[in-house]
TORPA-4810 file (N, C-alpha, C, O; in nm, 3 decimals):
<nodes>
NODE_1_9.405_12.339_8.856_9.540_12.361_8.906_9.612_12.227_8.917_9.557_12.129_8.967_M
NODE_2_9.735_12.225_8.868_9.815_12.103_8.874_9.924_12.120_8.980_9.998_12.218_8.977_Q
NODE_3_9.932_12.024_9.073_10.030_12.029_9.181_10.112_11.900_9.182_10.064_11.794_9.140_M
NODE_4_10.235_11.911_9.230_10.319_11.791_9.240_10.323_11.744_9.385_10.314_11.823_9.479_T
NODE_5_10.335_11.614_9.402_10.327_11.551_9.534_10.467_11.516_9.583_10.545_11.450_9.514_V
NODE_6_10.497_11.561_9.704_10.628_11.536_9.766_10.630_11.404_9.842_10.728_11.329_9.835_Y
NODE_7_10.521_11.374_9.915_10.518_11.255_9.998_10.376_11.201_10.009_10.280_11.278_10.019_K
NODE_8_10.363_11.069_10.007_10.234_11.002_10.025_10.240_10.920_10.153_10.333_10.842_10.174_V
NODE_9_10.140_10.940_10.241_10.135_10.871_10.370_10.008_10.788_10.376_9.898_10.842_10.392_I
NODE_10_10.022_10.658_10.362_9.909_10.565_10.364_9.881_10.521_10.506_9.974_10.489_10.580_V
NODE_11_9.756_10.520_10.545_9.724_10.473_10.680_9.759_10.325_10.692_9.718_10.245_10.608_H
NODE_12_9.835_10.287_10.794_9.882_10.147_10.803_9.771_10.046_10.826_9.791_9.927_10.803_P
NODE_13_9.655_10.090_10.871_9.546_9.996_10.900_9.442_9.990_10.790_9.333_9.935_10.809_D
NODE_14_9.474_10.046_10.674_9.375_10.045_10.566_9.329_9.904_10.533_9.410_9.816_10.505_F
NODE_15_9.197_9.882_10.535_9.134_9.756_10.497_9.188_9.636_10.576_9.182_9.523_10.529_D
NODE_16_9.241_9.662_10.696_9.303_9.554_10.773_9.205_9.490_10.871_9.194_9.367_10.875_K
NODE_17_9.135_9.570_10.948_9.051_9.517_11.055_8.906_9.498_11.013_8.837_9.410_11.066_H
NODE_18_8.859_9.578_10.918_8.725_9.560_10.863_8.719_9.620_10.724_8.810_9.692_10.684_H
NODE_19_8.614_9.592_10.653_8.600_9.631_10.512_8.625_9.780_10.492_8.553_9.864_10.546_F
NODE_20_8.729_9.813_10.414_8.770_9.949_10.381_8.785_10.037_10.505_8.759_10.157_10.499_L
NODE_21_8.827_9.978_10.616_8.853_10.057_10.736_8.976_10.145_10.718_9.063_10.113_10.637_G
NODE_22_8.983_10.256_10.792_9.096_10.350_10.785_9.123_10.390_10.641_9.237_10.389_10.595_S
NODE_23_9.017_10.425_10.570_9.024_10.454_10.426_9.070_10.598_10.403_8.993_10.685_10.363_D
NODE_24_9.198_10.621_10.430_9.252_10.757_10.419_9.402_10.752_10.388_9.475_10.668_10.439_I
NODE_25_9.445_10.844_10.304_9.585_10.864_10.271_9.611_11.014_10.267_9.525_11.091_10.223_T
NODE_26_9.727_11.056_10.312_9.766_11.197_10.306_9.863_11.218_10.191_9.949_11.134_10.164_L
NODE_27_9.849_11.331_10.124_9.946_11.370_10.022_10.003_11.506_10.062_9.931_11.604_10.075_M
NODE_28_10.133_11.510_10.080_10.201_11.636_10.108_10.252_11.692_9.976_10.321_11.623_9.900_Q
NODE_29_10.220_11.816_9.949_10.257_11.878_9.822_10.393_11.947_9.832_10.438_11.984_9.941_L
NODE_30_10.459_11.962_9.717_10.587_12.033_9.714_10.569_12.180_9.750_10.656_12.239_9.815_H
NODE_31_10.458_12.238_9.708_10.435_12.380_9.730_10.294_12.402_9.785_10.204_12.322_9.759_Q
NODE_32_10.275_12.510_9.862_10.141_12.541_9.914_10.044_12.573_9.800_10.084_12.626_9.697_P
NODE_33_9.920_12.541_9.820_9.816_12.576_9.723_9.785_12.725_9.736_9.771_12.776_9.847_V
NODE_34_9.773_12.792_9.624_9.735_12.934_9.625_9.583_12.942_9.614_9.525_12.906_9.511_K
NODE_35_9.520_12.990_9.720_9.375_12.997_9.722_9.327_13.114_9.637_9.396_13.214_9.619_F
NODE_36_9.207_13.099_9.584_9.146_13.201_9.499_8.996_13.195_9.518_8.947_13.125_9.607_S
NODE_37_8.922_13.267_9.435_8.776_13.264_9.443_8.721_13.129_9.403_8.606_13.097_9.433_S
NODE_38_8.802_13.047_9.333_8.760_12.915_9.289_8.821_12.803_9.374_8.773_12.689_9.370_H
NODE_39_8.924_12.833_9.450_8.992_12.732_9.531_8.996_12.782_9.674_9.073_12.872_9.707_I
NODE_40_8.914_12.722_9.759_8.904_12.763_9.898_8.915_12.641_9.989_8.870_12.533_9.952_L
NODE_41_8.974_12.658_10.106_8.988_12.543_10.197_8.863_12.520_10.281_8.784_12.612_10.302_P
NODE_42_8.848_12.399_10.328_8.748_12.366_10.429_8.827_12.323_10.553_8.932_12.261_10.542_A
NODE_43_8.776_12.357_10.670_8.849_12.330_10.794_8.846_12.181_10.828_8.747_12.112_10.804_C
NODE_44_8.958_12.132_10.883_8.961_11.996_10.934_8.904_11.996_11.075_8.942_12.081_11.156_L
NODE_45_8.815_11.904_11.107_8.756_11.901_11.241_8.852_11.846_11.345_8.944_11.770_11.314_P
NODE_46_8.829_11.886_11.470_8.899_11.823_11.582_8.832_11.689_11.610_8.725_11.659_11.556_E
NODE_47_8.895_11.609_11.693_8.837_11.478_11.725_8.704_11.491_11.796_8.620_11.401_11.789_S
NODE_48_8.683_11.604_11.863_8.557_11.626_11.936_8.453_11.700_11.853_8.340_11.717_11.898_S
NODE_49_8.490_11.743_11.733_8.398_11.819_11.649_8.311_11.725_11.567_8.362_11.645_11.489_T
NODE_50_8.181_11.734_11.586_8.088_11.646_11.517_7.986_11.730_11.440_7.947_11.837_11.487_K
NODE_51_7.943_11.685_11.324_7.839_11.758_11.251_7.705_11.745_11.321_7.675_11.642_11.381_P
NODE_52_7.625_11.849_11.312_7.490_11.847_11.369_7.405_11.747_11.290_7.405_11.750_11.167_D
NODE_53_7.335_11.660_11.360_7.257_11.555_11.292_7.145_11.611_11.205_7.095_11.541_11.117_S
NODE_54_7.105_11.737_11.229_6.997_11.798_11.150_7.050_11.883_11.036_6.972_11.937_10.957_T
NODE_55_7.182_11.896_11.026_7.243_11.983_10.925_7.244_11.918_10.787_7.265_11.797_10.775_T
NODE_56_7.222_11.998_10.686_7.237_11.952_10.548_7.383_11.963_10.508_7.444_12.069_10.523_T
NODE_57_7.440_11.855_10.457_7.579_11.854_10.413_7.584_11.840_10.261_7.482_11.818_10.195_C
NODE_58_7.703_11.853_10.206_7.718_11.856_10.061_7.829_11.762_10.015_7.934_11.751_10.078_W
NODE_59_7.803_11.695_9.904_7.906_11.617_9.835_7.930_11.680_9.699_7.845_11.752_9.647_I
NODE_60_8.046_11.654_9.641_8.075_11.704_9.506_8.174_11.611_9.439_8.251_11.541_9.506_S
NODE_61_8.172_11.611_9.307_8.264_11.525_9.234_8.236_11.521_9.085_8.136_11.575_9.037_G
NODE_62_8.325_11.455_9.014_8.312_11.440_8.868_8.281_11.294_8.831_8.310_11.251_8.720_W
NODE_63_8.222_11.221_8.923_8.193_11.081_8.899_8.075_11.059_8.805_8.022_11.154_8.748_G
NODE_64_8.036_10.933_8.790_7.928_10.896_8.699_7.794_10.948_8.751_7.776_10.967_8.871_M
NODE_65_7.701_10.971_8.659_7.568_11.019_8.693_7.482_10.905_8.746_7.409_10.920_8.844_I
NODE_66_7.492_10.791_8.680_7.426_10.669_8.725_7.527_10.555_8.707_7.640_10.578_8.666_T
NODE_67_7.485_10.435_8.737_7.574_10.320_8.723_7.617_10.298_8.579_7.722_10.238_8.554_E
NODE_68_7.537_10.345_8.482_7.568_10.324_8.341_7.601_10.452_8.266_7.644_10.446_8.151_E
NODE_69_7.582_10.568_8.327_7.594_10.695_8.256_7.711_10.778_8.308_7.717_10.812_8.426_K
NODE_70_7.805_10.809_8.216_7.917_10.894_8.252_7.875_11.040_8.254_7.776_11.079_8.192_F
NODE_71_7.950_11.121_8.328_7.928_11.264_8.328_7.963_11.318_8.189_8.076_11.300_8.144_L
NODE_72_7.868_11.382_8.120_7.894_11.426_7.982_7.983_11.549_7.977_7.991_11.623_8.076_P
NODE_73_8.050_11.573_7.864_8.128_11.696_7.846_8.038_11.818_7.862_7.921_11.812_7.825_P
NODE_74_8.088_11.927_7.917_8.228_11.954_7.953_8.267_11.905_8.093_8.358_11.962_8.154_P
NODE_75_8.202_11.802_8.143_8.235_11.742_8.271_8.234_11.845_8.385_8.333_11.862_8.456_M
NODE_76_8.123_11.911_8.399_8.106_12.013_8.503_8.094_11.948_8.640_8.026_11.846_8.656_Q
NODE_77_8.159_12.007_8.737_8.156_11.955_8.874_8.013_11.946_8.923_7.935_12.041_8.912_L
NODE_78_7.977_11.829_8.979_7.843_11.805_9.030_7.841_11.819_9.183_7.942_11.796_9.249_Q
NODE_79_7.724_11.857_9.236_7.710_11.868_9.381_7.571_11.820_9.421_7.478_11.820_9.340_E
NODE_80_7.558_11.781_9.546_7.428_11.734_9.595_7.422_11.751_9.746_7.523_11.742_9.816_A
NODE_81_7.301_11.775_9.795_7.277_11.784_9.939_7.243_11.646_9.994_7.168_11.570_9.932_E
NODE_82_7.298_11.615_10.110_7.267_11.490_10.177_7.241_11.516_10.324_7.292_11.613_10.382_L
NODE_83_7.161_11.430_10.385_7.137_11.435_10.528_7.214_11.321_10.595_7.225_11.212_10.540_K
NODE_84_7.264_11.347_10.713_7.333_11.243_10.789_7.238_11.129_10.823_7.122_11.151_10.856_L
NODE_85_7.290_11.008_10.815_7.214_10.887_10.848_7.278_10.824_10.971_7.400_10.804_10.971_V
NODE_86_7.202_10.792_11.075_7.260_10.728_11.194_7.341_10.605_11.157_7.302_10.527_11.070_P
NODE_87_7.454_10.587_11.224_7.545_10.477_11.189_7.479_10.340_11.202_7.505_10.251_11.122_S
NODE_88_7.393_10.324_11.304_7.330_10.193_11.321_7.232_10.162_11.209_7.218_10.047_11.168_D
NODE_89_7.164_10.265_11.159_7.072_10.248_11.047_7.150_10.213_10.921_7.113_10.123_10.846_V
NODE_90_7.258_10.285_10.899_7.342_10.262_10.781_7.405_10.123_10.787_7.412_10.052_10.687_C
NODE_91_7.451_10.085_10.905_7.514_9.955_10.922_7.417_9.841_10.893_7.453_9.742_10.829_D
NODE_92_7.293_9.857_10.939_7.193_9.752_10.916_7.158_9.740_10.768_7.120_9.632_10.722_S
NODE_93_7.172_9.850_10.694_7.144_9.848_10.550_7.246_9.761_10.477_7.212_9.690_10.383_F
NODE_94_7.372_9.768_10.519_7.479_9.699_10.447_7.514_9.561_10.503_7.581_9.482_10.436_Y
NODE_95_7.470_9.531_10.623_7.499_9.399_10.676_7.420_9.293_10.602_7.298_9.306_10.590_R
NODE_96_7.484_9.188_10.550_7.411_9.082_10.481_7.314_9.012_10.576_7.348_8.990_10.693_P
NODE_97_7.195_8.977_10.529_7.095_8.915_10.617_7.140_8.783_10.676_7.101_8.745_10.786_P
NODE_98_7.224_8.712_10.601_7.274_8.583_10.649_7.422_8.597_10.684_7.505_8.610_10.593_N
NODE_99_7.459_8.595_10.813_7.600_8.612_10.852_7.693_8.512_10.784_7.811_8.540_10.768_P
NODE_100_7.641_8.396_10.745_7.725_8.295_10.681_7.773_8.341_10.544_7.874_8.292_10.494_A
NODE_101_7.701_8.437_10.485_7.739_8.488_10.352_7.827_8.612_10.362_7.860_8.671_10.259_D
NODE_102_7.864_8.652_10.483_7.931_8.780_10.503_8.075_8.781_10.452_8.124_8.884_10.406_A
NODE_103_8.143_8.667_10.460_8.283_8.665_10.423_8.371_8.712_10.537_8.320_8.744_10.645_G
NODE_104_8.503_8.716_10.517_8.595_8.751_10.626_8.582_8.896_10.672_8.602_8.925_10.790_P
NODE_105_8.549_8.988_10.580_8.534_9.129_10.616_8.405_9.184_10.555_8.410_9.249_10.451_K
NODE_106_8.291_9.158_10.617_8.164_9.202_10.560_8.151_9.354_10.563_8.206_9.419_10.652_P
NODE_107_8.081_9.413_10.466_8.058_9.557_10.469_7.984_9.596_10.596_7.890_9.528_10.638_P
NODE_108_8.026_9.704_10.654_7.963_9.754_10.776_8.015_9.893_10.807_8.117_9.935_10.754_G
NODE_109_7.944_9.963_10.894_7.981_10.100_10.928_8.035_10.101_11.071_7.964_10.067_11.166_V
NODE_110_8.161_10.142_11.085_8.227_10.146_11.215_8.255_10.291_11.253_8.215_10.383_11.181_H
NODE_111_8.322_10.311_11.366_8.341_10.447_11.416_8.434_10.531_11.328_8.437_10.653_11.342_E
NODE_112_8.507_10.469_11.239_8.595_10.546_11.150_8.523_10.590_11.022_8.587_10.638_10.929_D
NODE_113_8.391_10.574_11.018_8.313_10.612_10.900_8.185_10.682_10.944_8.143_10.671_11.059_A
NODE_114_8.124_10.755_10.852_7.992_10.814_10.874_7.911_10.801_10.746_7.966_10.779_10.638_L
NODE_115_7.780_10.816_10.759_7.688_10.793_10.647_7.600_10.914_10.623_7.571_10.992_10.714_C
NODE_116_7.556_10.927_10.498_7.460_11.032_10.461_7.384_10.984_10.338_7.433_10.900_10.263_A
NODE_117_7.265_11.038_10.318_7.185_10.997_10.203_7.072_11.092_10.175_7.044_11.183_10.252_G
NODE_118_7.008_11.070_10.062_6.888_11.145_10.020_6.800_11.046_9.946_6.812_11.028_9.825_D
NODE_119_6.710_10.981_10.020_6.626_10.877_9.961_6.515_10.933_9.875_6.468_10.867_9.782_Y
NODE_120_6.471_11.057_9.904_6.361_11.116_9.828_6.405_11.154_9.687_6.341_11.117_9.589_I
NODE_121_6.517_11.228_9.678_6.569_11.269_9.547_6.666_11.168_9.488_6.713_11.184_9.376_N
NODE_122_6.696_11.064_9.565_6.784_10.955_9.522_6.920_11.007_9.474_6.961_10.986_9.360_E
NODE_123_6.986_11.075_9.567_7.121_11.126_9.540_7.221_11.047_9.621_7.194_11.009_9.735_R
NODE_124_7.336_11.023_9.561_7.440_10.948_9.630_7.573_10.969_9.559_7.578_11.029_9.452_S
NODE_125_7.679_10.918_9.621_7.807_10.914_9.552_7.800_10.806_9.445_7.710_10.722_9.447_I
NODE_126_7.896_10.810_9.351_7.896_10.710_9.244_8.040_10.686_9.201_8.133_10.748_9.253_C
NODE_127_8.059_10.596_9.107_8.193_10.566_9.057_8.260_10.696_9.010_8.198_10.777_8.942_R
NODE_128_8.386_10.714_9.048_8.460_10.834_9.009_8.458_10.944_9.112_8.530_11.043_9.098_G
NODE_129_8.376_10.930_9.217_8.368_11.032_9.322_8.461_11.003_9.439_8.473_11.086_9.529_D
NODE_130_8.527_10.888_9.441_8.609_10.848_9.555_8.710_10.954_9.595_8.777_11.014_9.510_S
NODE_131_8.720_10.978_9.726_8.813_11.077_9.778_8.757_11.218_9.781_8.819_11.309_9.835_G
NODE_132_8.638_11.236_9.723_8.577_11.368_9.718_8.530_11.415_9.855_8.521_11.336_9.948_G
NODE_133_8.500_11.545_9.867_8.466_11.602_9.997_8.321_11.581_10.038_8.230_11.579_9.956_P
NODE_134_8.303_11.566_10.169_8.173_11.568_10.234_8.182_11.681_10.337_8.243_11.664_10.443_F
NODE_135_8.122_11.796_10.306_8.139_11.915_10.389_8.007_11.954_10.453_7.900_11.940_10.393_V
NODE_136_8.015_12.004_10.576_7.897_12.047_10.652_7.928_12.179_10.721_8.040_12.198_10.769_C
NODE_137_7.831_12.270_10.725_7.852_12.395_10.799_7.828_12.374_10.949_7.736_12.302_10.989_P
NODE_138_7.912_12.436_11.030_7.898_12.429_11.174_7.931_12.565_11.232_8.046_12.610_11.228_L
NODE_139_7.829_12.632_11.285_7.844_12.766_11.341_7.908_12.861_11.240_7.997_12.938_11.273_E
NODE_140_7.861_12.853_11.116_7.905_12.945_11.012_8.036_12.908_10.946_8.086_12.983_10.861_G
NODE_141_8.094_12.794_10.982_8.222_12.751_10.925_8.203_12.618_10.854_8.137_12.528_10.907_V
NODE_142_8.261_12.605_10.734_8.253_12.479_10.660_8.364_12.385_10.703_8.481_12.422_10.705_W
NODE_143_8.326_12.263_10.739_8.421_12.161_10.781_8.419_12.043_10.685_8.315_12.004_10.634_Y
NODE_144_8.538_11.989_10.661_8.550_11.866_10.583_8.534_11.749_10.680_8.632_11.702_10.738_L
NODE_145_8.411_11.702_10.696_8.384_11.595_10.791_8.407_11.457_10.732_8.428_11.360_10.806_F
NODE_146_8.404_11.445_10.599_8.417_11.313_10.541_8.484_11.312_10.405_8.489_11.414_10.336_G
NODE_147_8.535_11.194_10.368_8.590_11.169_10.234_8.510_11.055_10.172_8.486_10.953_10.237_L
NODE_148_8.470_11.071_10.049_8.392_10.969_9.981_8.465_10.836_9.981_8.578_10.827_9.935_T
NODE_149_8.399_10.733_10.034_8.463_10.602_10.046_8.392_10.497_9.961_8.449_10.453_9.860_S
NODE_150_8.270_10.453_9.998_8.204_10.348_9.922_8.053_10.358_9.940_8.003_10.431_10.025_W
NODE_151_7.982_10.282_9.857_7.836_10.285_9.862_7.780_10.164_9.789_7.855_10.082_9.735_S
NODE_152_7.649_10.154_9.787_7.580_10.059_9.703_7.582_10.114_9.561_7.626_10.227_9.541_H
NODE_153_7.538_10.037_9.463_7.533_10.087_9.326_7.445_10.211_9.320_7.344_10.219_9.390_I
NODE_154_7.483_10.308_9.238_7.413_10.436_9.233_7.299_10.432_9.131_7.304_10.497_9.026_C
NODE_155_7.199_10.354_9.163_7.078_10.349_9.083_6.961_10.324_9.177_6.979_10.276_9.289_Q
NODE_156_6.842_10.356_9.130_6.723_10.345_9.214_6.695_10.200_9.254_6.703_10.110_9.171_S
NODE_157_6.663_10.177_9.383_6.663_10.273_9.494_6.802_10.289_9.554_6.870_10.190_9.580_P
NODE_158_6.845_10.412_9.574_6.980_10.436_9.624_6.988_10.406_9.773_6.889_10.416_9.846_V
NODE_159_7.106_10.369_9.817_7.131_10.346_9.958_7.213_10.461_10.015_7.248_10.553_9.941_G
NODE_160_7.243_10.457_10.143_7.326_10.562_10.203_7.469_10.555_10.152_7.520_10.448_10.119_P
NODE_161_7.533_10.671_10.144_7.673_10.679_10.104_7.761_10.677_10.227_7.725_10.732_10.331_S
NODE_162_7.876_10.612_10.217_7.966_10.597_10.330_8.092_10.680_10.308_8.150_10.679_10.200_V
NODE_163_8.132_10.752_10.413_8.247_10.843_10.405_8.345_10.812_10.518_8.306_10.769_10.626_F
NODE_164_8.473_10.836_10.492_8.573_10.830_10.597_8.547_10.943_10.696_8.530_11.058_10.656_T
NODE_165_8.544_10.911_10.824_8.512_11.007_10.929_8.640_11.080_10.971_8.723_11.024_11.042_N
NODE_166_8.655_11.205_10.927_8.779_11.277_10.954_8.795_11.317_11.101_8.908_11.334_11.147_L
NODE_167_8.687_11.331_11.174_8.699_11.358_11.318_8.774_11.244_11.386_8.853_11.266_11.478_S
NODE_168_8.747_11.124_11.341_8.812_11.005_11.399_8.962_11.006_11.374_9.039_10.956_11.456_Y
NODE_169_9.004_11.063_11.261_9.146_11.061_11.224_9.216_11.194_11.251_9.327_11.215_11.202_F
NODE_170_9.154_11.283_11.327_9.213_11.415_11.353_9.350_11.404_11.417_9.443_11.473_11.376_A
NODE_171_9.364_11.317_11.516_9.493_11.301_11.582_9.599_11.246_11.489_9.714_11.290_11.493_G
NODE_172_9.562_11.149_11.406_9.657_11.089_11.311_9.704_11.193_11.210_9.822_11.197_11.175_W
NODE_173_9.613_11.277_11.163_9.649_11.382_11.067_9.744_11.483_11.131_9.845_11.520_11.071_I
NODE_174_9.711_11.528_11.253_9.797_11.624_11.323_9.937_11.567_11.345_10.037_11.637_11.329_K
NODE_175_9.943_11.441_11.382_10.072_11.377_11.408_10.162_11.382_11.285_10.280_11.415_11.296_K
NODE_176_10.106_11.350_11.170_10.189_11.348_11.049_10.219_11.488_10.996_10.323_11.509_10.933_H
NODE_177_10.131_11.583_11.021_10.163_11.721_10.984_10.282_11.771_11.066_10.368_11.841_11.014_K
NODE_178_10.286_11.734_11.194_10.396_11.775_11.281_10.526_11.707_11.243_10.633_11.768_11.249_K
NODE_179_10.519_11.581_11.204_10.638_11.503_11.173_10.692_11.529_11.032_10.802_11.486_10.999_E
NODE_180_10.615_11.599_10.951_10.657_11.622_10.812_10.652_11.771_10.779_10.553_11.820_10.726_N
NODE_181_10.761_11.843_10.811_10.765_11.987_10.781_10.758_12.013_10.631_10.783_11.924_10.549_P
NODE_182_10.724_12.135_10.598_10.710_12.172_10.457_10.840_12.151_10.382_10.946_12.191_10.431_A
NODE_183_10.836_12.090_10.265_10.958_12.068_10.186_11.004_12.199_10.121_10.931_12.298_10.118_P
NODE_184_11.124_12.197_10.070_11.180_12.313_10.000_11.107_12.329_9.866_11.118_12.241_9.780_D
NODE_185_11.031_12.440_9.846_10.957_12.457_9.719_11.049_12.460_9.598_11.006_12.427_9.487_P
NODE_186_11.174_12.499_9.618_11.266_12.509_9.506_11.303_12.374_9.448_11.355_12.366_9.337_G
NODE_187_11.276_12.267_9.522_11.309_12.133_9.475_11.191_12.064_9.406_11.198_11.946_9.372_K
NODE_188_11.084_12.138_9.387_10.967_12.080_9.320_10.998_12.052_9.174_11.063_12.134_9.110_A
NODE_189_10.955_11.940_9.120_10.979_11.909_8.979_10.902_12.004_8.889_10.804_12.063_8.932_P
NODE_190_10.947_12.019_8.765_10.875_12.108_8.673_10.735_12.057_8.644_10.712_11.936_8.641_P
NODE_191_10.643_12.149_8.624_10.504_12.113_8.596_10.493_12.059_8.454_10.540_12.121_8.359_V
NODE_192_10.431_11.944_8.441_10.414_11.883_8.310_10.277_11.919_8.253_10.192_11.974_8.323_E
NODE_193_10.258_11.887_8.129_10.130_11.913_8.065_10.023_11.825_8.130_10.042_11.705_8.147_K
NODE_194_9.912_11.887_8.164_9.805_11.814_8.231_9.746_11.709_8.138_9.726_11.737_8.020_A
NODE_195_9.718_11.588_8.189_9.657_11.484_8.105_9.512_11.516_8.075_9.448_11.594_8.146_P
NODE_196_9.462_11.456_7.970_9.322_11.476_7.935_9.232_11.412_8.039_9.270_11.312_8.100_A
NODE_197_9.114_11.469_8.060_9.019_11.412_8.154_8.977_11.275_8.106_8.952_11.254_7.988_L
NODE_198_8.969_11.181_8.199_8.935_11.044_8.165_8.802_11.005_8.226_8.767_11.050_8.334_S
NODE_199_8.728_10.921_8.155_8.602_10.868_8.208_8.617_10.723_8.252_8.517_10.654_8.274_T
NODE_200_8.742_10.676_8.264_8.764_10.538_8.305_8.757_10.528_8.456_8.857_10.550_8.525_D
NODE_201_8.641_10.495_8.508_8.623_10.482_8.653_8.573_10.342_8.685_8.505_10.322_8.786_V
NODE_202_8.608_10.246_8.600_8.556_10.111_8.615_8.606_10.042_8.741_8.547_9.943_8.784_S
NODE_203_8.714_10.093_8.801_8.770_10.026_8.918_8.723_10.086_9.049_8.774_10.049_9.155_S
NODE_204_8.627_10.176_9.045_8.579_10.237_9.168_8.511_10.134_9.257_8.460_10.033_9.210_E
NODE_205_8.512_10.163_9.388_8.456_10.069_9.485_8.309_10.094_9.509_8.270_10.199_9.561_T
NODE_206_8.227_9.998_9.471_8.084_10.002_9.502_8.042_9.861_9.541_8.109_9.763_9.509_V
NODE_207_7.933_9.854_9.610_7.876_9.723_9.643_7.774_9.687_9.537_7.675_9.757_9.520_L
NODE_208_7.799_9.580_9.468_7.708_9.534_9.364_7.598_9.448_9.426_7.608_9.412_9.543_K
NODE_209_7.495_9.415_9.350_7.392_9.325_9.402_7.455_9.196_9.455_7.554_9.148_9.402_P
NODE_210_7.395_9.142_9.562_7.446_9.024_9.631_7.578_9.055_9.703_7.653_8.964_9.738_R
NODE_211_7.605_9.182_9.724_7.717_9.227_9.805_7.853_9.186_9.751_7.947_9.168_9.828_M
NODE_212_7.865_9.172_9.621_7.996_9.145_9.562_8.077_9.274_9.562_8.026_9.378_9.519_T
NODE_213_8.200_9.270_9.609_8.281_9.390_9.623_8.385_9.396_9.512_8.456_9.298_9.487_V
NODE_214_8.395_9.511_9.446_8.494_9.532_9.342_8.600_9.627_9.396_8.568_9.737_9.441_L
NODE_215_8.725_9.584_9.391_8.834_9.668_9.439_8.940_9.679_9.331_8.966_9.585_9.257_L
NODE_216_9.000_9.797_9.324_9.107_9.816_9.226_9.237_9.764_9.285_9.245_9.732_9.404_S
NODE_217_9.340_9.755_9.201_9.468_9.705_9.248_9.528_9.797_9.353_9.603_9.752_9.440_A
NODE_218_9.496_9.927_9.345_9.551_10.021_9.442_9.458_10.041_9.560_9.481_10.130_9.643_Q
NODE_219_9.354_9.962_9.569_9.260_9.966_9.680_9.183_10.097_9.690_9.118_10.124_9.792_F
NODE_220_9.189_10.178_9.588_9.112_10.302_9.587_9.136_10.385_9.712_9.041_10.426_9.779_L
NODE_221_9.259_10.411_9.742_9.290_10.494_9.857_9.232_10.633_9.838_9.234_10.687_9.727_L
NODE_222_9.182_10.690_9.945_9.122_10.822_9.938_9.229_10.926_9.967_9.308_10.914_10.061_L
NODE_223_9.230_11.028_9.884_9.338_11.125_9.893_9.293_11.251_9.966_9.193_11.313_9.929_W
NODE_224_9.365_11.286_10.068_9.342_11.410_10.139_9.468_11.494_10.128_9.572_11.456_10.181_L
NODE_225_9.461_11.607_10.059_9.580_11.689_10.038_9.626_11.752_10.169_9.549_11.817_10.239_S
NODE_226_9.751_11.732_10.202_9.810_11.789_10.321_9.879_11.918_10.278_9.991_11.916_10.228_L
NODE_227_9.811_12.031_10.300_9.859_12.159_10.247_9.941_12.231_10.354_9.893_12.253_10.465_V
NODE_228_10.062_12.266_10.320_10.148_12.338_10.413_10.103_12.481_10.428_10.062_12.543_10.330_S
NODE_229_10.108_12.533_10.547_10.068_12.672_10.571_10.168_12.764_10.504_10.289_12.740_10.506_A
NODE_230_10.116_12.871_10.445_10.204_12.966_10.379_10.266_13.060_10.482_10.344_13.148_10.446_Q
</nodes>
């Protein structure tokens, strides 16, 4: 489905206070998304809603299979199960052993992020998955608890994947939904021909060996569609 974007709302603190902090952007669409058997919503959590630490969560995306291997045609959507990783464990994994080598904004896990991983099956996010969903069931309801943000290189041995913590930004999301009423659908631009699928994901954010960080010119903002209620 191809949709047009009415407004883009970038978090003002993105990458300001710590490495890829506040890694979230909202996109308000011209028209509501029409749900179907293939397009279904996941609930946004409240600030007090937290995933169960024992729950299996899911990631999905069209990113690379490994650091060197692109997703082959017909580019079928991939999914994987991950377990939540305690923030302190995840943070210790990414903190450089020598603080002198950390730089002005060393990689680390703060309260605006959460981690998950699968060390046994070596599953993780990879280049091209940025902005993708991290969903977990809670009392029979699927919640979008995270947005794919960054990770170590996706090759053995894999490290934990880091996601934007949507519970942390629940208030910020509600504020902008309230301040931005649904636009007039009649003013939406005409739908253009969809572009061909691209495998150019060379600018995705990953941590390379020796903690060298690669960032794109647009800082790889994570997109969360702000869907107006019908």
